[in-house]
VEXDREN-2710 file (C-alpha; in Angstrom, 1 decimal):
% VEXDREN-2710
k/r/px/py/pz
1/MET/14.5/14.6/-2.7
2/ARG/12.7/16.8/-5.4
3/ALA/13.3/16.7/-9.2
4/PHE/12.9/19.0/-12.2
5/SER/13.8/19.1/-15.7
6/SER/17.0/19.5/-17.2
7/LYS/18.5/18.8/-20.5
8/TYR/19.4/15.0/-20.6
9/GLY/16.7/14.1/-17.6
10/ASN/15.8/15.5/-14.6
11/THR/17.9/17.4/-12.1
12/LEU/17.6/15.7/-8.6
13/GLU/17.8/17.9/-5.1
14/PHE/18.8/15.6/-2.3
15/GLY/20.4/15.4/1.2
16/HIS/22.8/13.2/3.0
17/LEU/21.1/10.1/4.2
18/ILE/21.8/9.5/8.1
19/GLY/19.9/7.2/10.2
20/GLY/17.5/6.4/7.4
21/GLU/16.4/10.2/7.4
22/GLU/17.3/12.8/4.6
23/VAL/19.3/15.7/6.1
24/PHE/19.8/19.0/4.2
25/GLU/22.8/20.7/5.8
26/GLY/25.7/22.6/4.5
27/ARG/26.5/24.5/1.4
28/VAL/24.9/23.5/-1.9
29/LEU/27.3/21.8/-4.4
30/GLU/26.4/20.9/-8.2
31/ARG/27.0/18.1/-10.2
32/ARG/26.8/18.7/-14.2
33/ASN/27.0/16.1/-17.0
34/PRO/30.6/16.1/-17.8
35/SER/29.9/15.2/-21.6
36/ASP/27.7/18.4/-22.0
37/LEU/28.0/21.0/-18.9
38/GLU/24.8/22.8/-19.7
39/ASP/23.1/19.8/-18.1
40/LEU/22.7/20.0/-14.4
41/VAL/22.5/16.4/-12.9
42/ALA/22.4/17.3/-9.2
43/ARG/22.1/19.7/-6.3
44/PHE/23.4/18.3/-3.0
45/PRO/24.8/19.6/0.4
46/GLU/28.5/19.7/1.4
47/GLY/28.7/17.8/4.8
48/THR/30.1/19.7/7.6
49/LYS/32.2/18.2/10.5
50/GLU/29.2/18.2/12.7
51/THR/27.2/16.4/9.8
52/LEU/30.0/13.6/10.1
53/ARG/29.4/13.3/13.9
54/LYS/25.7/12.9/13.6
55/ALA/26.4/10.1/11.1
56/ALA/29.2/8.4/13.2
57/LEU/26.7/8.3/15.8
58/LYS/23.8/7.1/13.9
59/ALA/26.2/4.4/12.6
60/ARG/27.3/3.7/16.3
61/GLU/23.7/3.1/17.5
62/ALA/22.7/0.8/14.4
63/PHE/25.9/-1.3/15.0
64/LYS/24.4/-2.4/18.4
65/GLU/21.7/-4.5/16.4
66/TRP/23.0/-4.7/13.1
67/SER/26.2/-6.8/14.4
68/GLN/24.2/-9.2/16.3
69/THR/22.0/-9.8/13.3
70/PRO/22.6/-13.4/12.2
71/ALA/25.3/-13.3/9.3
72/PRO/23.1/-15.7/7.1
73/VAL/20.1/-12.8/7.5
74/ARG/22.5/-10.2/6.6
75/GLY/23.2/-12.3/3.5
76/GLN/19.8/-12.2/2.6
77/VAL/19.9/-8.4/2.6
78/LEU/22.7/-8.8/-0.2
79/PHE/20.8/-11.3/-2.2
80/ASN/17.8/-9.0/-2.2
81/LEU/20.2/-6.2/-3.3
82/ALA/21.6/-8.2/-6.2
83/LYS/17.9/-8.9/-7.7
84/ILE/17.0/-4.9/-7.1
85/LEU/20.3/-4.1/-8.8
86/GLU/19.4/-6.3/-11.6
87/ARG/16.2/-4.8/-12.3
88/GLU/17.5/-1.3/-12.0
89/LYS/20.5/-1.9/-14.2
90/PRO/19.2/-0.2/-17.2
91/THR/18.5/3.0/-15.2
92/LEU/21.8/2.9/-13.2
93/THR/23.8/2.4/-16.6
94/ARG/21.9/5.4/-18.4
95/LEU/22.7/7.5/-15.3
96/MET/26.2/6.6/-15.0
97/VAL/26.8/7.6/-18.7
98/ARG/25.1/10.7/-17.9
99/GLU/26.6/11.4/-14.5
100/VAL/30.3/10.6/-14.9
101/GLY/30.6/10.3/-18.9
102/LYS/31.3/6.5/-19.3
103/THR/30.1/4.5/-22.4
104/PHE/27.0/2.4/-22.1
105/LYS/29.0/-0.8/-22.1
106/GLU/31.4/0.3/-19.7
107/ALA/28.6/1.6/-17.5
108/GLY/26.6/-1.6/-17.6
109/GLY/29.8/-3.4/-16.6
110/ASP/30.2/-1.1/-13.7
111/VAL/26.7/-2.0/-12.1
112/GLN/27.1/-5.7/-13.0
113/GLU/30.1/-5.8/-11.2
114/ALA/28.1/-4.7/-8.2
115/ILE/25.6/-7.2/-8.9
116/ASP/28.2/-10.2/-8.9
117/THR/29.7/-8.7/-5.7
118/ALA/26.2/-8.9/-3.8
119/ILE/25.5/-12.2/-5.3
120/PHE/28.8/-13.5/-4.0
121/PHE/28.8/-12.1/-0.5
122/ALA/25.2/-13.0/-0.1
123/SER/26.4/-16.5/0.3
124/GLU/29.2/-15.7/2.3
125/GLY/26.6/-14.8/5.1
126/ARG/26.4/-18.6/5.7
127/ARG/30.2/-19.1/5.3
128/LEU/31.6/-16.7/8.0
129/TYR/33.6/-19.6/9.2
130/GLY/35.5/-19.7/12.5
131/GLN/37.4/-22.9/13.5
132/THR/37.7/-25.1/16.1
133/VAL/41.1/-25.8/17.3
134/PRO/42.2/-28.8/19.6
135/SER/43.4/-27.8/23.3
136/GLU/46.5/-29.2/24.7
137/MET/44.2/-30.1/27.7
138/ARG/41.6/-32.5/28.6
139/ASN/38.0/-31.1/29.2
140/LYS/38.6/-27.9/27.1
141/GLU/37.7/-26.5/23.8
142/LEU/39.1/-23.8/21.7
143/PHE/37.0/-21.8/19.1
144/THR/37.5/-18.8/17.0
145/PHE/35.1/-16.4/15.7
146/ARG/35.0/-13.4/13.2
147/ARG/33.6/-10.3/14.9
148/PRO/32.8/-7.0/13.2
149/LEU/35.1/-4.0/13.6
150/GLY/32.4/-1.2/14.4
151/VAL/31.9/1.8/12.5
152/VAL/33.6/2.2/9.2
153/GLY/34.7/5.3/7.4
154/MET/34.9/5.0/3.6
155/ILE/36.0/7.4/0.8
156/THR/35.3/6.1/-2.8
157/ALA/36.5/7.6/-6.5
158/GLY/33.9/8.8/-9.1
159/ASN/35.4/6.6/-12.1
160/PHE/33.7/3.4/-10.9
161/PRO/30.9/4.9/-8.7
162/ILE/28.9/1.6/-8.2
163/ALA/31.3/-1.0/-8.7
164/VAL/34.2/0.1/-6.3
165/PRO/31.7/1.2/-3.4
166/SER/30.2/-2.0/-3.7
167/TRP/33.5/-3.7/-3.0
168/LYS/33.8/-1.5/0.1
169/LEU/30.0/-1.5/1.4
170/ILE/28.9/-5.1/0.5
171/PRO/31.4/-7.1/2.7
172/ALA/31.6/-4.4/5.5
173/VAL/28.1/-4.8/6.2
174/LEU/27.8/-8.6/5.7
175/ALA/30.6/-8.7/8.3
176/GLY/28.2/-7.0/10.6
177/ASN/29.8/-3.5/10.3
178/THR/28.1/-0.1/10.0
179/VAL/29.5/2.9/7.8
180/VAL/29.9/6.3/7.2
181/TRP/30.3/6.8/3.4
182/LYS/31.8/10.0/1.7
183/PRO/31.3/9.4/-1.9
184/SER/32.8/11.2/-4.9
185/ASP/31.3/14.5/-5.5
186/ASP/31.3/13.4/-9.2
187/SER/28.8/10.8/-8.7
188/PRO/26.4/12.0/-6.0
189/VAL/23.0/10.8/-7.5
190/LEU/24.4/7.1/-8.3
191/SER/25.4/7.1/-4.7
192/TYR/22.2/8.2/-3.2
193/ILE/20.3/5.9/-5.5
194/PHE/22.7/3.1/-4.4
195/VAL/22.2/3.5/-0.8
196/LYS/18.2/3.8/-1.3
197/LEU/18.6/0.6/-3.1
198/PHE/20.4/-1.0/0.1
199/GLU/17.5/0.2/2.1
200/GLU/14.8/-1.2/-0.3
201/ALA/16.7/-4.7/-0.1
202/GLY/15.8/-4.5/3.9
203/LEU/19.1/-2.7/5.3
204/PRO/18.0/-1.3/8.3
205/PRO/18.5/2.8/9.1
206/GLY/21.9/3.8/10.2
207/VAL/23.9/0.9/8.9
208/ILE/24.9/2.9/5.8
209/ASN/25.2/6.5/6.1
210/VAL/26.1/9.0/3.2
211/VAL/27.5/12.3/3.7
212/PHE/28.1/14.1/0.5
213/GLY/31.0/16.6/-0.2
214/GLY/34.3/17.5/-1.6
215/GLY/37.7/16.1/-0.7
216/LYS/40.5/18.4/0.5
217/ASP/39.3/21.0/3.0
218/SER/36.1/19.5/2.8
219/THR/33.8/16.6/3.8
220/GLY/36.6/13.9/2.8
221/GLN/39.2/15.4/4.9
222/TRP/36.8/16.0/8.0
223/LEU/35.8/12.4/7.7
224/VAL/39.6/11.2/7.9
225/GLU/40.1/13.6/11.0
226/LEU/37.2/11.7/12.9
227/MET/39.6/8.9/13.4
228/ASP/41.3/11.2/15.9
229/GLU/38.1/11.6/17.6
230/GLY/37.7/7.9/18.2
231/VAL/34.4/7.7/16.6
232/LEU/35.5/5.3/13.8
233/ASN/37.1/1.6/14.0
234/LYS/38.2/1.3/10.4
235/PHE/39.0/3.2/7.2
236/ALA/38.8/2.3/3.6
237/PHE/39.8/4.6/0.8
238/THR/40.2/4.5/-3.1
239/GLY/42.2/7.4/-4.6
240/SER/45.5/8.9/-5.2
241/THR/48.8/7.8/-3.4
242/LYS/49.4/11.1/-1.6
243/VAL/46.1/11.1/0.2
244/GLY/46.3/7.4/0.8
245/ARG/49.6/8.1/2.6
246/TRP/48.2/10.8/4.8
247/ILE/45.3/8.5/5.5
248/GLY/47.6/5.7/6.6
249/GLU/49.4/8.3/8.7
250/VAL/46.1/8.9/10.6
251/ALA/45.2/5.7/11.0
252/GLY/48.4/4.7/12.4
253/ARG/48.4/7.0/15.3
254/ASN/45.1/5.6/16.1
255/LEU/46.1/2.0/15.7
256/ILE/43.4/1.5/13.1
257/ARG/43.9/-1.0/10.0
258/PRO/43.4/1.1/7.0
259/THR/42.2/-0.5/3.5
260/LEU/44.0/1.4/1.0
261/GLU/43.5/1.0/-2.8
262/LEU/45.8/3.8/-4.6
263/GLY/47.2/4.8/-7.8
264/GLY/49.3/2.9/-10.7
265/LYS/51.4/3.2/-13.5
266/ASN/50.8/-0.3/-15.0
267/PRO/53.3/-1.8/-17.5
268/LEU/52.0/-4.1/-20.5
269/VAL/54.6/-5.9/-22.0
270/VAL/54.6/-7.2/-25.6
271/MET/57.1/-10.0/-26.5
272/ARG/58.7/-10.7/-29.9
273/ASP/56.6/-14.1/-29.9
274/ALA/53.3/-12.3/-29.2
275/ASP/50.3/-12.8/-31.4
276/LEU/50.3/-8.8/-32.5
277/ASP/46.7/-8.6/-33.6
278/LEU/45.7/-9.5/-30.1
279/ALA/48.6/-7.4/-28.3
280/VAL/47.6/-4.2/-30.2
281/GLU/43.9/-4.6/-29.3
282/GLY/44.9/-5.5/-25.6
283/ALA/47.2/-2.7/-25.4
284/TRP/44.6/0.0/-27.1
285/TRP/42.0/-1.1/-24.7
286/SER/44.4/-1.0/-21.7
287/ALA/45.3/2.7/-22.5
288/PHE/42.0/4.4/-23.6
289/ALA/39.1/2.3/-21.9
290/THR/37.3/4.9/-19.9
291/GLY/39.6/7.6/-21.5
292/GLY/42.4/6.1/-19.2
293/GLN/40.6/7.3/-16.1
294/ARG/41.1/4.0/-14.3
295/CYS/43.8/3.0/-11.7
296/THR/44.4/0.0/-13.5
297/SER/44.7/1.7/-17.2
298/ALA/48.0/0.6/-18.9
299/GLY/50.7/3.6/-18.4
300/ASN/53.9/2.0/-20.2
301/ILE/53.8/-0.4/-23.3
302/LEU/57.0/-2.2/-23.1
303/VAL/57.7/-3.5/-26.7
304/ASP/60.4/-6.2/-27.6
305/ALA/63.0/-4.8/-29.8
306/PRO/62.5/-7.1/-32.8
307/ILE/59.0/-6.4/-33.2
308/TYR/58.9/-2.4/-31.8
309/GLU/58.5/-1.0/-35.4
310/GLU/55.8/-3.0/-36.4
311/PHE/54.0/-2.9/-33.4
312/LYS/54.0/0.8/-33.3
313/LYS/52.8/1.2/-36.7
314/ARG/49.7/-1.2/-35.8
315/PHE/49.1/0.5/-32.5
316/LEU/49.0/3.9/-33.9
317/GLU/46.8/2.7/-36.6
318/ARG/44.5/1.5/-34.1
319/THR/44.8/4.4/-32.0
320/GLU/44.1/6.7/-35.0
321/ALA/40.6/4.7/-35.2
322/THR/39.6/5.5/-31.9
323/VAL/36.2/7.1/-31.4
324/VAL/35.8/10.2/-29.0
325/GLY/32.8/12.2/-28.1
326/ASN/29.2/12.3/-26.1
327/PRO/28.5/8.6/-24.9
328/LEU/24.7/9.7/-24.4
329/LEU/24.2/10.6/-28.2
330/HIS/27.1/8.3/-29.8
331/LEU/27.0/4.7/-28.8
332/GLU/30.1/4.1/-31.1
333/VAL/32.5/6.1/-28.9
334/THR/35.4/4.5/-27.3
335/TYR/35.5/6.9/-24.4
336/GLY/33.9/10.3/-23.5
337/PRO/35.0/13.3/-21.4
338/PHE/37.1/13.4/-18.3
339/ILE/35.2/13.1/-15.4
340/ASN/36.2/16.5/-13.8
341/GLU/38.7/19.5/-14.4
342/ARG/41.1/18.5/-12.2
343/LEU/42.0/15.2/-14.1
344/PHE/42.0/17.3/-17.5
345/GLN/44.3/19.9/-16.2
346/ARG/46.6/17.1/-15.1
347/TRP/46.4/15.5/-18.2
348/LEU/47.2/18.6/-20.0
349/GLU/50.1/19.2/-17.8
350/HIS/51.8/16.2/-19.0
351/TYR/52.4/17.5/-22.6
352/THR/54.9/20.0/-20.9
353/TRP/56.5/17.0/-19.2
354/GLY/57.2/15.1/-22.6
355/GLN/58.4/18.4/-24.1
356/GLU/60.8/19.3/-21.5
357/ASP/62.3/15.5/-21.3
358/GLY/62.7/15.1/-24.7
359/ALA/60.0/12.5/-25.5
360/THR/58.7/12.0/-29.2
361/LEU/55.0/12.9/-29.4
362/LEU/53.6/10.1/-32.1
363/PHE/49.7/11.1/-31.9
364/GLY/47.7/13.5/-30.0
365/LYS/47.1/17.4/-29.6
366/GLY/45.6/18.0/-26.3
367/ARG/42.2/19.2/-25.7
368/ILE/39.5/18.7/-28.5
369/THR/37.9/21.8/-29.4
370/ARG/36.7/23.3/-32.8
371/GLN/39.6/25.2/-33.3
372/ASN/41.7/21.9/-32.6
373/PRO/39.3/19.1/-34.0
374/TYR/39.8/15.5/-33.5
375/PRO/38.7/13.7/-36.9
376/ARG/36.8/11.0/-35.2
377/PHE/34.8/13.0/-32.6
378/GLN/31.1/12.8/-32.3
379/GLY/29.3/15.4/-30.9
380/ASP/30.1/19.1/-29.8
381/PRO/33.5/19.1/-28.3
382/GLU/32.9/22.5/-26.4
383/ALA/30.2/21.1/-24.5
384/GLY/32.9/19.2/-22.0
385/LEU/36.4/18.4/-21.5
386/TYR/37.5/15.9/-24.1
387/GLY/41.4/15.0/-24.9
388/TRP/42.8/13.5/-27.8
389/PRO/44.0/10.0/-27.6
390/THR/47.9/10.5/-27.3
391/VAL/50.9/8.2/-27.7
392/TRP/54.6/8.9/-26.8
393/GLU/58.1/7.3/-27.4
394/ALA/59.6/7.6/-24.1
395/ARG/62.2/6.3/-21.8
396/PRO/62.2/5.1/-17.8
397/ASP/64.2/8.3/-16.9
398/MET/61.2/10.5/-18.1
399/ARG/58.7/11.9/-15.3
400/GLN/55.8/10.7/-17.5
401/PHE/57.3/7.1/-17.4
402/ALA/56.9/7.3/-13.6
403/GLU/53.7/9.3/-12.5
404/GLU/50.3/8.4/-12.9
405/ILE/48.3/10.6/-15.2
406/PHE/44.7/9.4/-15.3
407/GLY/43.9/10.3/-18.8
408/PRO/44.0/9.2/-22.4
409/THR/47.8/8.9/-23.0
410/ILE/50.3/5.9/-23.0
411/ASN/53.9/5.6/-23.5
412/LEU/55.8/3.2/-26.0
413/VAL/59.0/2.0/-24.7
414/LYS/61.6/-0.4/-26.3
415/VAL/63.2/-3.3/-24.2
416/ASP/65.4/-6.0/-25.5
417/GLY/64.3/-9.3/-24.1
418/ILE/62.5/-10.7/-21.1
419/GLU/64.9/-9.8/-18.5
420/GLU/65.0/-5.9/-19.6
421/ALA/61.3/-5.9/-19.8
422/ILE/60.9/-7.2/-16.2
423/GLN/63.4/-4.8/-15.1
424/VAL/62.0/-1.8/-16.7
425/ALA/58.2/-2.9/-15.9
426/ASN/59.2/-2.7/-12.0
427/ALA/60.8/0.8/-12.7
428/THR/58.0/2.9/-11.5
429/PRO/56.9/3.3/-7.8
430/TYR/53.6/1.6/-8.3
431/GLY/52.7/-1.9/-8.4
432/LEU/49.1/-2.4/-9.1
433/SER/48.5/-4.3/-12.3
434/SER/50.5/-5.8/-15.1
435/ALA/50.4/-7.6/-18.4
436/ILE/52.3/-9.8/-20.8
437/TYR/51.6/-10.9/-24.3
438/THR/53.6/-13.9/-25.0
439/ASN/53.2/-17.5/-26.2
440/HIS/56.4/-18.5/-24.5
441/ARG/55.7/-20.3/-21.5
442/TYR/58.7/-19.7/-19.7
443/TRP/58.7/-15.9/-20.4
444/ALA/55.3/-16.0/-18.8
445/TYR/56.6/-17.6/-15.7
446/LEU/59.5/-15.5/-15.5
447/PHE/57.2/-12.3/-15.7
448/LYS/54.7/-13.7/-13.1
449/VAL/57.5/-14.5/-10.5
450/GLY/59.6/-11.3/-11.4
451/ILE/56.8/-8.5/-11.6
452/ARG/56.1/-6.7/-8.5
453/ALA/52.5/-6.1/-8.9
454/GLY/49.3/-7.1/-7.3
455/MET/47.6/-8.4/-10.1
456/THR/49.0/-9.9/-13.6
457/SER/47.3/-10.9/-16.9
458/ILE/48.7/-13.1/-19.6
459/ASN/47.6/-12.4/-23.2
460/ASN/45.0/-10.1/-21.5
461/THR/44.6/-6.3/-20.7
462/THR/45.8/-4.3/-17.5
463/VAL/42.3/-3.5/-16.9
464/GLY/39.0/-5.5/-15.6
465/ALA/38.4/-7.4/-12.5
466/GLU/36.1/-10.2/-11.2
467/ALA/34.2/-10.1/-8.0
468/HIS/35.5/-13.4/-6.6
469/LEU/39.3/-12.3/-7.3
470/PRO/41.4/-10.0/-4.9
471/PHE/42.3/-6.6/-6.2
472/GLY/44.9/-4.6/-4.8
473/GLY/48.5/-3.6/-5.3
474/VAL/52.0/-3.2/-3.7
475/LYS/54.6/-0.5/-3.3
476/ALA/52.8/2.6/-3.7
477/SER/49.8/1.2/-5.1
478/GLY/48.4/0.3/-1.5
479/ASN/49.2/-0.9/1.6
480/GLY/48.6/-4.8/1.1
481/ALA/44.9/-4.8/1.6
482/ARG/42.7/-6.4/-0.8
483/GLU/39.3/-5.7/-2.1
484/SER/36.9/-8.3/-3.6
485/GLY/36.7/-12.1/-3.2
486/ILE/36.7/-14.1/0.2
487/TRP/39.9/-12.2/1.3
488/VAL/38.3/-8.9/2.0
489/ILE/36.5/-10.3/4.7
490/GLU/39.7/-10.2/6.6
491/GLU/39.9/-6.5/6.3
492/TYR/36.4/-6.0/7.9
493/THR/36.8/-8.5/10.7
494/TYR/38.8/-9.3/13.8
495/TRP/39.6/-12.9/15.1
496/HIS/38.2/-13.6/18.4
497/ALA/39.7/-16.7/20.3
498/VAL/37.6/-18.5/23.1
499/ASN/38.6/-21.0/25.1
500/GLU/35.9/-23.1/27.2
501/GLU/36.6/-25.0/30.1
502/TYR/34.9/-28.1/31.3
503/SER/36.8/-29.8/33.9
504/GLY/35.7/-27.5/36.9
505/ARG/39.4/-27.0/38.0
506/LEU/42.2/-24.7/37.2
507/GLN/44.0/-25.8/34.2
508/LEU/46.9/-23.7/33.1
509/ALA/48.4/-23.9/29.7
510/GLN/52.1/-24.8/29.3
511/MET/52.1/-25.8/32.9
512/ASP/49.4/-28.6/33.4
513/THR/49.5/-30.2/29.9
514/GLY/50.6/-33.8/31.0
515/TYR/52.9/-34.2/28.2
516/VAL/55.0/-37.6/28.0
517/SER/58.9/-37.0/28.3
518/PRO/60.7/-39.4/25.8
519/LYS/62.4/-42.6/27.2
520/ALA/66.1/-43.0/27.5
521/PRO/67.3/-43.8/23.8
522/THR/68.7/-47.0/22.8
523/PRO/72.2/-46.9/21.7
524/TRP/71.4/-48.3/18.0
525/ALA/74.8/-47.6/17.0
526/GLU/76.5/-50.1/19.7
527/VAL/73.9/-52.6/19.1
528/LEU/74.6/-52.8/15.4
529/GLY/78.3/-52.8/16.1
530/PHE/78.9/-49.8/14.0
END
């Protein structure tokens, strides 16, 4: 690795990390600060198929020793990591603001999520419980053990460049697996440093191998295809539903159980009895935190008819007060730039969808530029790709109601009562996150049991996650796998059943059990004269 000066800090040049060594292999890619594209953040290589094979080989070699390392010792590495992340939190936070365009507040939360995850799983090294099971025969004992799967392939997105990788990397290595990780090409520096911090914490070489590159027709696609070569035992992915379906197909034909955390079009319901001040603030944050570039961002706000006009008025006032700009230079901004041009172009396209479907544009004018200024913009709008906060009135039969957009846009949809609210909330292909604002306990109950989603908030936002709660969705939002909390251990282990025979003779289950047959029944009805 080497560094040289750039506009908002140093530019880093580095290679893949394979078996503890830095490998410079593949054509050179660049990452620029999305808030100011003149600022070069990184130069890094694009991993080839051969690079990935080398990484998988090193992971396989490291698995032999790491899988036999006692789980409490593996947990100690994670405890060390938590302390190191805490020490480096200010540096990682500032780097995240620069590399992916998050605000300082959100970037700090991203790092804290990884700290919390490391702390939680550090102690789980002493709780990788199996079970003793009673045998149906004498002089025999039955046990179950959790065993690591082997080499795990991982692909993660750039919108949560420390938190989401931590959800995968930390439980995977705690369970005794080794990893080949292809991080997002939007956050290469954070990914490089994250692995270096694992190494500082005591993780042996080859346990986590990071290979940089792009997605389609690049390193990400080639990593998925390694499943067909028999060198991976597990795959974990965060990204689009389209790519997730393909990964699921490749995993399925190789009998690999994948973890797929996919897209969302998350409903937020506001009922007629809701605290409107709280609901407006929660809906606004659900829509525009991270510029809508979260899988849990609200996509549709479903408002009960009697309060629809009042909610719309207040929500538009709150939206008009949203501050947009360069988060490195202006701490007051709500959100910064688009993470990359691909997300920007899709968001821009949705304006055409709305016009074609007859949606009503209540607020928003596309890209923020000097010629198309946004009144509350801070900084130079031409330095990056920035978008107006956008609000529509829409219907469930419109394309923008159903499709994930990943940008600062939200639909307001009028519904009449809790039953219609639940019906409309379930009318998209996705089922990741959901929320309802109501003080009516029965309506909240109906929503909890009626919504098809992996996560539900009552009087809170659609966004946000805690390290000890399961994260994941249903329908097109995932394959049922969960991340975070103790439940994720199921994704990175298999159950091993062991029976130990002490009798010194052959005992056959179901055949030599010595069960006692029931006696002939007493005719109680006759005895009682009935």
